[in-house]
C-alpha distance (Angstrom), angle and dihedral (degrees) to the residues before:
residue distance angle dihedral
M1 . . .
E2 3.80 . .
L3 3.79 111.3 .
A4 3.80 119.6 -141.3
A5 3.79 94.5 -174.4
P6 3.84 122.4 82.9
A7 3.79 120.7 -113.0
I8 3.82 95.8 -106.7
W9 3.83 90.7 54.2
L10 3.79 91.2 49.6
R11 3.80 93.3 48.8
D12 3.80 93.0 45.8
N13 3.81 93.0 50.9
C14 3.79 99.5 46.6
S15 3.80 109.9 141.0
C16 3.83 100.3 -155.3
E17 3.80 121.5 121.9
R18 3.82 92.3 -105.9
C19 3.82 89.6 59.6
R20 3.80 101.5 35.3
H21 3.77 132.1 47.0
A22 3.80 116.5 -133.2
N23 3.83 86.7 -101.2
G24 3.82 90.1 61.7
Q25 3.81 98.0 -108.4
K26 3.81 120.9 132.1
L27 3.80 119.1 -103.5
H28 3.82 95.3 -157.1
G29 3.79 138.6 56.0
V30 3.78 129.4 -134.2
N31 3.80 91.9 -102.9
D32 3.82 89.3 61.3
I33 3.83 88.6 67.5
P34 3.84 118.8 81.4
A35 3.81 109.8 -109.4
D36 3.82 93.1 -137.3
L37 3.81 95.7 48.2
R38 3.81 117.4 155.3
V39 3.81 133.0 -175.6
A40 3.81 110.3 -108.0
E41 3.79 104.1 174.1
V42 3.83 139.5 7.0
N43 3.80 120.9 -160.0
E44 3.81 123.9 -173.1
I45 3.80 116.8 -154.9
G46 3.79 110.5 174.8
D47 3.81 107.7 -64.5
E48 3.80 91.7 -14.0
I49 3.81 126.2 93.8
R50 3.83 118.5 -159.4
I51 3.79 120.1 -166.8
R52 3.82 130.0 -167.8
F53 3.79 124.4 -165.2
D54 3.80 136.9 -150.1
G55 3.78 110.8 -109.2
D56 3.82 94.7 12.2
P57 3.82 122.7 81.9
H58 3.80 92.9 -156.1
E59 3.79 120.7 110.6
A60 3.81 113.5 -146.4
V61 3.81 117.7 -144.9
F62 3.81 126.1 -154.6
D63 3.77 140.2 172.4
R64 3.81 106.6 -118.1
A65 3.82 96.4 -131.4
W66 3.81 92.8 47.8
L67 3.78 93.0 48.5
T68 3.79 92.8 48.2
R69 3.80 93.1 49.5
W70 3.79 97.8 46.0
S71 3.78 98.5 40.6
E72 3.80 94.0 50.6
D73 3.80 100.1 43.6
D74 3.81 111.5 100.8
A75 3.80 93.6 -152.6
E76 3.77 136.8 -5.0
E77 3.80 113.1 -108.0
D78 3.79 115.0 -105.9
G79 3.79 107.8 -145.4
R80 3.81 90.9 -155.7
T81 3.82 97.9 67.0
E82 3.79 130.5 88.5
E83 3.83 92.1 -101.6
A84 3.81 90.7 67.0
K85 3.81 94.1 48.1
R86 3.77 138.0 82.6
T87 3.79 100.6 -133.6
W88 3.77 117.4 -159.1
S89 3.76 152.5 -172.0
V90 3.81 121.5 -158.7
A91 3.81 91.4 -90.4
D92 3.80 89.7 58.2
L93 3.81 91.6 59.0
P94 3.81 108.3 63.2
V95 3.79 85.7 154.1
V96 3.80 121.0 37.0
P97 3.82 112.3 -136.0
A98 3.81 98.7 -106.6
Y99 3.81 133.8 157.5
D100 3.79 134.2 -175.9
W101 3.78 115.9 -113.7
S102 3.80 89.6 -140.4
D103 3.81 91.0 69.5
Y104 3.80 97.2 24.7
Q105 3.80 93.9 120.0
A106 3.79 90.7 58.7
S107 3.82 92.9 46.1
R108 3.81 98.1 33.1
L109 3.80 95.5 113.4
D110 3.81 92.6 52.2
A111 3.80 92.2 45.1
L112 3.79 94.1 50.2
E113 3.79 92.8 43.7
A114 3.82 87.4 56.8
V115 3.81 88.7 60.8
L116 3.81 91.4 52.1
R117 3.80 95.0 43.3
T118 3.82 106.2 31.6
G119 3.80 98.5 21.8
F120 3.79 99.6 -117.8
V121 3.77 147.2 36.9
L122 3.81 132.0 -159.4
L123 3.79 116.3 -139.9
R124 3.80 113.9 -161.2
G125 3.78 128.7 -156.7
V126 3.81 98.0 23.3
P127 3.84 105.8 161.7
T128 3.80 111.0 -95.5
D129 3.77 91.8 -130.8
D130 3.77 121.9 135.5
G131 3.82 108.1 -90.6
A132 3.81 96.1 11.0
V133 3.82 88.9 129.7
L134 3.80 87.4 69.6
D135 3.81 89.3 59.2
V136 3.79 89.1 55.1
A137 3.81 91.2 52.1
D138 3.80 91.0 46.4
S139 3.81 89.5 55.5
F140 3.81 91.3 71.6
G141 3.79 109.7 12.3
F142 3.77 145.7 -31.3
V143 3.78 133.7 -47.3
R144 3.80 115.9 -112.4
V145 3.81 106.8 -136.7
T146 3.82 114.4 -146.7
N147 3.79 136.7 169.8
Y148 3.83 84.9 -76.8
G149 3.82 88.6 62.9
D150 3.78 129.2 -119.0
L151 3.80 88.0 -51.0
F152 3.78 134.7 11.7
D153 3.80 134.2 -152.8
V154 3.80 117.0 -126.7
R155 3.79 104.6 -153.7
V156 3.77 138.3 105.4
A157 3.81 110.7 -62.6
A158 3.80 127.2 -165.1
D159 3.81 93.6 -128.0
P160 3.82 106.6 18.0
N161 3.81 120.4 -165.1
N162 3.81 89.3 -166.6
L163 3.81 132.0 39.4
A164 3.80 88.1 -125.9
F165 3.80 86.2 75.9
T166 3.82 93.7 59.9
A167 3.83 133.5 72.0
L168 3.82 91.6 -112.7
P169 3.81 123.4 119.3
I170 3.80 115.5 -99.7
S171 3.78 122.3 -152.9
P172 3.83 123.2 -137.4
H173 3.79 111.1 -64.7
T174 3.76 145.2 144.9
D175 3.78 118.1 -117.1
N176 3.78 127.4 -112.5
P177 3.83 99.9 1.6
Y178 3.80 84.9 160.5
R179 3.81 91.0 70.8
D180 3.79 126.3 90.9
P181 2.95 105.6 -127.6
V182 3.78 98.8 22.5
P183 3.84 117.1 -140.0
T184 3.78 102.8 -98.5
L185 3.81 97.2 -157.3
Q186 3.78 131.5 44.6
L187 3.79 128.6 -169.0
L188 3.82 125.1 -161.7
H189 3.80 119.0 -173.7
C190 3.81 120.6 -169.4
L191 3.82 114.8 -137.6
R192 3.82 97.8 165.3
N193 3.80 134.0 0.2
A194 3.79 106.7 169.8
G195 3.81 102.4 139.9
R196 3.78 131.2 83.7
G197 3.80 115.1 -91.0
G198 3.77 124.6 6.6
D199 3.80 95.1 123.0
S200 3.80 115.1 165.7
G201 3.80 124.1 -128.4
L202 3.80 131.9 -161.5
V203 3.81 127.4 -163.5
D204 3.80 126.2 -172.6
G205 3.80 101.6 -126.7
F206 3.80 92.0 -167.4
R207 3.82 91.1 57.5
A208 3.82 90.2 46.6
A209 3.81 92.0 49.1
A210 3.80 90.8 48.1
L211 3.81 89.7 51.9
L212 3.80 89.7 51.1
R213 3.82 89.8 50.9
A214 3.82 91.1 50.9
E215 3.81 98.0 42.0
Q216 3.81 102.5 33.6
P217 3.81 110.2 15.4
E218 3.80 92.9 172.2
A219 3.80 90.8 57.7
F220 3.80 90.1 47.4
D221 3.80 90.1 52.9
V222 3.80 90.7 51.1
L223 3.82 94.5 51.3
T224 3.80 92.8 46.0
S225 3.81 94.2 48.7
T226 3.81 103.4 36.5
E227 3.79 115.9 84.6
V228 3.78 114.1 -146.9
T229 3.77 130.4 -175.9
F230 3.79 126.4 -123.2
A231 3.80 119.9 -166.9
F232 3.80 141.8 -179.2
V233 3.79 125.3 -167.3
A234 3.80 126.2 -173.7
V235 3.80 136.5 148.4
D236 3.80 91.3 -86.0
A237 3.81 102.0 29.5
E238 3.80 144.4 43.8
L239 3.80 113.0 -177.8
R240 3.81 132.7 174.2
A241 3.79 135.3 172.2
T242 3.80 130.8 174.0
R243 3.80 119.6 -150.7
P244 3.82 140.0 129.9
M245 3.81 115.0 -88.3
I246 3.81 89.1 -121.8
G247 3.79 114.5 38.9
L248 3.80 121.9 -157.0
D249 3.78 133.1 -166.4
T250 3.82 121.9 -125.0
R251 3.82 90.2 -85.9
G252 3.80 93.6 54.7
R253 3.81 97.2 -104.8
I254 3.82 120.3 142.6
R255 3.79 108.3 -103.5
E256 3.81 107.4 157.6
V257 3.79 142.3 17.5
R258 3.81 124.0 -159.2
F259 3.79 112.5 -176.9
N260 3.78 125.3 156.8
N261 3.80 121.0 140.2
R262 3.80 91.9 -169.5
S263 3.79 95.7 62.6
L264 3.83 102.0 32.1
Q265 3.80 110.0 122.0
P266 3.83 126.7 -145.6
V267 3.80 108.0 -66.0
R268 3.80 115.8 -126.4
G269 3.79 133.6 -157.6
G270 3.80 110.2 93.9
A271 3.80 130.7 -63.9
A272 3.81 97.7 -78.9
R273 3.79 93.9 48.2
V274 3.81 92.7 45.2
E275 3.80 91.9 50.7
E276 3.82 89.4 49.3
F277 3.79 89.5 51.4
Y278 3.81 93.0 50.2
R279 3.80 91.9 51.1
A280 3.79 89.0 54.0
Y281 3.81 92.9 41.9
R282 3.82 91.1 52.2
A283 3.81 91.5 47.6
F284 3.80 91.3 53.4
A285 3.82 92.5 44.8
E286 3.81 90.8 52.0
I287 3.80 90.9 53.2
L288 3.80 91.1 48.1
D289 3.82 89.0 53.3
R290 3.81 94.9 54.5
P291 3.83 108.5 122.8
E292 3.80 92.1 -137.8
L293 3.80 90.0 61.9
R294 3.82 97.8 49.7
L295 3.78 118.3 85.8
V296 3.83 107.1 -156.5
L297 3.79 118.5 -151.7
R298 3.77 130.8 -178.4
L299 3.78 102.2 -147.8
R300 3.79 113.5 -143.5
P301 3.80 125.7 -158.7
G302 3.80 106.5 -75.7
D303 3.82 95.1 28.5
C304 3.80 114.8 125.6
L305 3.79 123.4 -172.1
V306 3.80 119.1 -155.1
F307 3.80 112.9 -171.7
D308 3.79 144.0 165.7
N309 3.80 105.6 -103.3
T310 3.81 92.5 -162.4
R311 3.80 91.8 57.9
V312 3.82 114.9 18.7
L313 3.79 117.2 65.6
H314 3.79 117.5 -153.8
A315 3.79 130.9 -153.3
R316 3.79 140.9 178.7
T317 3.77 136.4 -151.0
A318 3.79 120.2 -131.5
F319 3.77 115.7 -90.5
D320 3.77 141.5 -160.2
A321 3.78 106.4 -96.1
V322 3.81 90.3 -155.0
G323 3.81 92.3 72.6
E324 3.78 108.8 61.4
R325 3.79 118.1 -110.2
H326 3.78 114.6 -177.4
L327 3.79 127.0 172.1
Q328 3.79 127.6 168.7
G329 3.77 121.0 -150.8
C330 3.74 143.0 -178.9
Y331 3.78 139.2 177.2
A332 3.78 130.5 -120.4
D333 3.79 137.3 165.0
I334 3.77 128.7 -98.9
D335 3.80 94.7 -139.5
G336 3.80 88.9 66.2
L337 3.79 90.8 50.7
A338 3.83 91.3 46.7
S339 3.80 89.4 50.1
T340 3.80 91.0 53.2
V341 3.81 90.2 49.6
A342 3.81 91.0 51.1
V343 3.81 92.3 49.8
L344 3.82 92.2 47.9
R345 3.81 90.8 49.9
R346 3.79 90.2 49.7
E347 3.81 92.0 50.1
L348 3.79 90.0 51.9
G349 3.81 89.8 51.5
């Protein structure tokens, strides 16, 4: 068998019990491997490949299929980038990914996979009890506690420290871009929605960013290369984070969107660079405001949205503060949800 992988990779990834604990973790470090290691001998025994090295008495053991797959792959797939997603406009979603809470356990894998693939899921019939949104988060991961607490109430407040706690309209945005790391999942659970207005909107930020790349590549380059600062200041908190509005991975694929006009701080870099940034910023904002990209939902009591806060922007129309509108929300992290999906897939074989 011809080996595509170098000797140091083969030695480091040996799967025998001397190299791996029963839990799968490695028992050696890279400095335990000779720097000038070379493959001396390869023996094939059925589906097993055994490799000996010059200058190292250890014999590395591999499953043939595993070795073939991992040594030939150019790069491991990152499930967080645009390539792993189903991006969408409203026309692409004739049916909103929605599941009833009453049979959620039976459909949990499908519901959670919708969050990873499409960016959101709508759970219907979640009990309208105080704190029930935390039960939803607990069903797939862990609640991210912030300065807003483990959960927060979205309703009109007498002295709001955030526009979310007013009856004003809110344009498409991602939450908490001033945090490092940013909460990657957000949950919003409707308890009451009796007034006029207050409709929710969702926009696929990855689709919008891809449209910007196709239509105005120079603007896309500016927003992926210019770091901007987001900040939030309250009596009990002062938070800042500096990142590009559109984050890419090392291969240039869209991986993250941070967009929040309310918390964007003054952009620095000289007049010409700032003007260039604002042209790109405006171009992206105009795409995000296109009606064909905004899915409008009228949340009913018991509806709970779970969405990827690094991809899906959410918005709200103004509403009549006389009729009570009360949502409860919390944050969580997408790695916990992805872990639950992986475990469920493994259990199903």
